[in-house]
C-alpha positions, -999 to +999 in steps of 0.1 A: +152-015-012+137-043-033+126-016-057+161-004-062+174-039-066+148-047-092+157-015-111+194-025-111+185-060-124+164-045-152+191-020-163+219-046-160+200-071-181+188-048-208+220-026-211+243-056-206+226-076-233+227-046-256+264-041-250+273-078-254+255-077-287+279-050-299+257-020-293+272+014-283+258+029-251+261+064-265+234+056-291+208+051-263+215+085-248+188+107-264+177+135-241+153+149-266+135+116-268+133+115-230+120+151-230+092+141-254+082+110-235+086+123-200+069+156-207+040+141-225+035+115-198+036+141-171+011+163-189-012+133-194-009+124-157-019+159-147-049+159-171-061+125-161-061+130-123-077+155-100-058+174-073-066+148-046-054+119-067-022+137-076-015+146-040-022+110-028+001+096-055+030+119-046+025+110-010+024+073-017+056+072-038+081+074-009+064+044+007+075+022-023+111+024-012+103+012+024+093-021+038+058-031+046+042-010+073+018-038+085+041-065+097+035-096+119+045-075+149+018-049+141-009-076+138+002-091+171-001-056+187-036-050+172-049-084+184-034-081+218-047-045+222-082-057+212-080-085+236-071-062+265-099-038+256-125-065+254-114-081+287-118-047+303-152-043+288-162-078+299-151-071+335-164-035+339-189-031+311-185-014+277-188+021+293-154+015+309-138+019+275-151+054+269-122+070+286-097+047+268-109+056+233-116+093+239-082+099+252-060+070+240-027+089+246-034+088+283-049+053+283-031+026+303-038+001+275-032+021+243+001+037+254+017+002+254+010-001+217+026+030+200+025+013+165-012+013+167-017+045+186+004+065+161-015+051+131-045+075+125-059+051+099-063+023+124-072+044+153-101+062+136-116+029+125-112+013+159-124+043+179-155+048+157-168+013+161-160+010+197-180+042+202-210+026+185-207-004+207-205+018+238-235+037+227-255+005+226-255-002+189-253-039+191-271-049+159-244-070+142-260-068+107-262-030+108-226-026+121-213-051+096-229-033+067-215+000+079-180-015+083-182-030+048-192+004+033-163+021+051-138-006+041-149-004+005-145+034+005-110+031+021-101+004-004-111+027-033-092+056-019-061+035-012-060+023-048-061+058-063-023+061-065-020+026-080-046+034-106-029+067-115+006+051-118-009+022-137-025+045-163+008+064-166+027+031-173+001+021-199+006+053-218+044+053-219+047+029-249+024+051-269+044+082-260+075+063-270+060+057-304+051+094-307+088+102-300+099+076-326+075+089-352+088+125-347+123+111-351+114+094-383+098+126-396+131+144-390+150+115-407+127+116-438+131+154-440+169+147-442+166+121-470+192+139-490+219+132-465+244+103-469+231+068-460+252+066-429+238+098-414+203+088-424+207+055-407+219+072-376+188+095-375+165+065-379+184+046-351+179+076-328+142+077-336+138+040-327+153+047-293+120+065-285+101+033-288+127+014-268+126+040-240+088+041-238+085+003-235+114+000-211+101+028-188+066+014-189+072-023-182+105-021-164+100+009-141+065+024-139+040-004-142+057-026-115+053+004-091+015+003-097+015-034-088+035-027-056+011+001-046-018-023-050-001-048-028+005-022-001-031-010-003-043-046+001-022-049+033-037-017+046-072-029+040-066-064+054-060-051+089-094-035+089-110-068+081-091-082+111-105-056+134-139-060+119-139-098+126-129-093+162-156-066+169-184-085+152-175-116+172-177-095+203-211-081+194-222-117+189-212-124+225-180-143+219-154-144+247-124-121+241-100-150+233-125-164+208-131-130+192-094-124+188-091-158+172-117-147+146-095-118+137-064-139+136-079-162+110-085-134+086-048-127+082-026-139+054-007-171+063+027-153+058+018-127+084-006-146+107+008-153+142+001-189+153-024-195+180+003-205+204+024-175+195-004-151+201-015-169+233+021-167+246+023-130+239-010-123+256+000-143+286+033-124+288+015-091+286-009-101+313+019-113+335+038-080+332+008-059+338-009-052+371-040-034+358-073-050+367-083-052+331-057-078+324-060-101+354-087-123+339-075-156+324-075-161+287 
């Protein structure tokens, strides 16, 4: 809803200032200018992106009007889930996790964390590296290099919509100038008309420049920035999981490994040590599975 609020502020400020200055709102209503700018921008967007980028951009747009997907609660769930999995592995051996990760929907641990279980992006990353650890791949340097490569690829993919929208925003002022120039051409072709009519035609032409700049910097470019913020949140949680698993490979205790992951989080979303500890203790107290009976 912050996007809608921001748009309202932009329109109220610009149109309100224009009206208070004595401008007439009707002069800004130029559907032909909007057709030129919008159509040219759409065409350039199609030309400048492949089918995958277009599909990802269209899929990402609805998320802009929703709150952040990766909240403090999701991070607490991820860290607690990792702790329980690592405690189980510590008690029974890594092979005990094979059933958990191969059929997580019937896992006594995963089913308690639906926000993680129903996120394919997180589950694929977590399952893949737990499988490597189960198979005996315990070389921390090799696994870290592989994780970094996958995270870099995921980051590049996640930023495709932001790059596409950003390029669209960058082009709108130029398309506004195109619309304005075409309006000026029409005005000059009508130079034999009375001065009042000629002035009106030129004013209409200038609206194209106004619309192009307003749409670019007031509407489209901010969306690209917001998409980059959301993609950064999406990637940050992978770094959290990476830190926990690498600490485990380096033989850190589950509680210490989870602390490594907690430290990678942004301060605004990071649960405190005591908050996370209290949550884990609460989960352990309410569970009767052997995997959660060991002390923190």
